[in-house]
C-alpha positions in Angstrom: 81.8 112.0 15.1 79.2 113.2 17.9 78.9 117.1 18.5 80.8 116.8 21.9 83.9 115.8 20.0 83.7 118.4 17.4 83.2 121.0 20.0 86.5 120.0 21.8 88.2 119.9 18.3 86.9 123.5 17.5 87.9 124.8 21.1 91.7 123.3 20.7 92.2 125.2 17.4 91.6 128.6 19.3 93.9 127.9 22.0 97.0 129.7 21.4 99.6 132.4 22.1 98.6 134.8 19.2 101.5 134.4 16.8 101.4 135.3 13.4 102.0 131.8 12.0 99.7 129.3 12.2 102.1 126.6 12.7 103.6 128.8 15.6 99.8 128.8 16.8 99.7 125.2 16.6 102.7 124.5 18.8 101.3 126.8 21.3 97.8 125.1 21.7 98.8 122.7 24.1 99.4 125.3 26.9 96.5 126.6 28.6 93.2 125.5 28.9 90.3 125.3 26.6 88.0 128.0 26.3 84.6 126.6 27.1 82.2 129.5 26.5 80.9 129.8 23.0 80.6 133.6 23.2 84.2 133.7 24.3 85.5 131.3 21.7 83.8 133.6 19.2 85.5 136.6 20.6 88.8 135.1 21.0 88.5 133.8 17.3 87.8 137.3 16.0 90.6 138.8 18.2 93.0 136.7 16.8 91.9 137.4 13.3 92.9 141.1 14.2 96.0 140.2 15.7 97.0 138.4 12.7 96.1 141.4 10.4 98.1 143.6 12.8 95.2 145.5 13.9 96.7 145.3 17.6 94.2 148.2 18.8 91.0 146.4 17.8 92.4 142.9 19.1 93.4 144.4 22.6 89.6 145.7 23.0 88.2 142.2 22.1 90.6 140.5 24.4 89.6 142.9 27.2 85.9 142.2 26.7 86.7 138.3 27.0 88.7 139.6 30.5 85.8 141.6 31.7 83.7 138.9 31.5 86.3 136.3 32.8 88.9 138.0 34.5 91.1 134.6 35.1 90.8 133.6 31.7 94.6 132.7 30.9 94.6 132.8 27.0 93.0 136.3 26.8 95.3 137.6 29.5 98.3 136.1 27.8 97.4 137.7 24.5 96.7 140.8 25.5 100.1 141.4 27.2 101.3 140.2 23.6 99.4 142.8 21.9 100.2 145.6 24.5 104.1 144.8 23.4 103.2 145.0 19.6 101.0 148.2 20.1 104.3 149.7 21.8 106.7 148.5 19.3 104.9 149.8 16.6 104.5 153.3 18.1 100.6 153.4 19.1 99.7 155.7 21.6 98.6 153.2 24.4 99.9 151.4 25.9 102.9 152.5 28.4 105.5 150.2 29.0 104.4 149.5 32.7 100.9 148.3 30.9 102.8 145.6 29.4 104.3 144.0 32.2 101.6 144.6 34.7 99.5 142.6 32.3 101.8 140.0 31.8 102.2 139.7 35.3 98.5 138.9 35.7 98.7 136.6 32.9 101.9 134.5 34.9 100.0 134.8 37.9 97.0 132.8 36.5 99.4 130.4 34.4 102.6 129.0 35.5 103.7 128.1 32.0 103.7 132.2 31.0 107.0 132.0 32.6 108.9 129.7 29.9 106.6 130.8 27.3 107.1 134.6 27.2 110.7 134.1 27.4 110.8 132.6 24.0 107.9 134.9 22.5 108.9 136.9 19.8 106.4 139.4 20.5 108.6 140.2 23.6 111.7 140.6 22.1 112.1 144.1 22.9 111.6 143.8 26.6 112.8 140.2 27.4 116.1 141.7 28.9 114.4 144.2 31.1 114.3 144.0 34.9 110.8 144.5 34.8 110.1 141.9 32.5 111.7 139.1 34.5 110.1 140.5 37.6 106.8 140.4 36.0 107.6 136.8 35.4 108.9 136.1 39.2 112.1 135.1 37.2 114.8 137.8 39.0 117.6 135.9 40.6 117.9 135.7 44.6 120.1 138.0 46.2 123.0 135.6 46.7 123.1 134.3 42.7 125.9 136.2 41.7 126.3 134.8 38.4 122.8 135.2 37.6 122.7 139.1 38.5 126.0 139.3 36.3 124.3 137.8 33.5 121.4 140.1 33.9 123.6 143.4 34.1 125.7 142.4 31.1 122.5 141.3 29.1 121.9 145.1 28.1 124.2 147.1 26.1 123.8 150.2 28.4 121.8 151.0 31.6 120.4 154.4 32.7 121.3 155.2 35.8 119.8 158.5 36.1 120.8 162.1 36.0 119.3 163.1 32.7 119.6 166.4 31.2 116.9 169.2 31.0 115.3 171.0 28.0 116.4 169.8 24.7 118.7 167.3 26.7 116.4 165.0 28.3 117.6 161.8 26.5 121.1 162.2 27.7 121.6 160.4 30.9 124.4 159.0 32.8 124.6 155.4 32.1 127.0 152.3 32.7 127.9 149.1 30.6 128.7 146.0 32.0 131.1 143.8 30.2 131.6 139.8 30.3 134.9 140.1 31.1 134.7 141.9 34.3 135.3 145.4 32.9 132.8 148.5 32.9 132.5 151.9 31.2 130.4 154.5 33.2 129.4 157.3 31.0 128.7 160.9 32.6 127.0 163.5 30.9 129.7 166.6 30.4 127.1 168.9 31.9 129.8 171.8 32.5 130.3 171.8 28.5 126.7 171.4 27.8 125.8 174.8 28.1 128.9 176.7 27.9 130.0 179.4 25.4 132.2 178.7 22.4 134.9 180.6 23.9 135.4 178.5 26.8 138.9 176.7 26.1 138.3 173.1 27.7 135.0 172.9 26.1 136.3 174.1 22.5 136.0 170.7 20.8 133.0 169.4 23.0 130.8 167.3 20.7 127.0 167.4 21.3 126.6 164.2 19.6 129.0 162.4 22.0 128.5 164.2 25.3 129.8 161.9 27.8 132.7 161.6 30.1 133.9 157.9 29.8 135.0 156.4 32.8 136.5 152.7 32.9 137.4 150.1 35.4 136.6 146.6 36.8 133.6 145.6 38.7 132.4 142.7 41.0 129.0 141.6 41.9 128.0 140.1 45.1 125.1 140.1 47.3 122.9 142.2 44.7 125.7 145.0 44.8 128.2 146.2 42.1 131.5 147.3 43.3 133.4 149.5 40.8 137.1 149.9 40.7 137.9 152.4 38.4 141.2 152.8 36.5 141.8 156.2 38.5 141.7 154.4 41.8 138.3 155.3 43.1 136.2 152.6 44.5 132.0 152.9 44.2 129.3 150.3 45.0 125.9 150.6 43.4 123.0 148.7 44.4 121.2 146.4 41.9 118.7 146.5 40.0 118.8 149.8 38.7 115.7 151.5 38.6 113.8 151.3 34.9 111.7 154.3 34.1 108.2 154.1 32.5 107.9 155.3 29.0 105.4 155.8 26.5 105.7 154.2 22.7 108.5 156.0 20.7 108.6 158.8 23.1 105.2 160.0 22.6 
């Protein structure tokens, strides 16, 4: 076996998606280009070792070093996005959600295979139903794809539609759930009773653990708009998708 053959085999083993199991790494080795630079090879190998040890901040720093030397390095860009997602999940101080999606978009722009690869990647299991995740992969439906938008809107248990409370109530926001059977439940925070004294009759049984007024009805999605027909007879139109707000790991 000559030296060129040995180098090629060595490089192929280094190509991967940064999975925990060696078998998963091997299954992804065929995607992406072989790292040709020996220094990048060694850095990538070290980064993957840190990744497997769950030293995600350390792995991220090495992936960033590779990218600093070669901004179009496909594997390092994708693996950095994977690592950011895991750092967020493990409540590391960095990154924010937007850092994950921005890095994933860069990886997808460099390598079209990332579009299908990321959808199956367990590292993104907490993000793969997000609008920003699909947007980063350029996978959002076109405006006229009503079934596609319905699939997205029914894919999440509840959508935050804003109007969040202040002070100690910042996590309590209006929201809506779209069900596959064509019905919806809209949750409006009962702000009137939130700060009401205990002697206010209509708020006497107010439960802070469930501070919502629930409104139900049926919906129709057409041309990226959801038309809500409430059981009360009221009709409301909402533009899709709803904006998703950036956050930090574990509310840091």
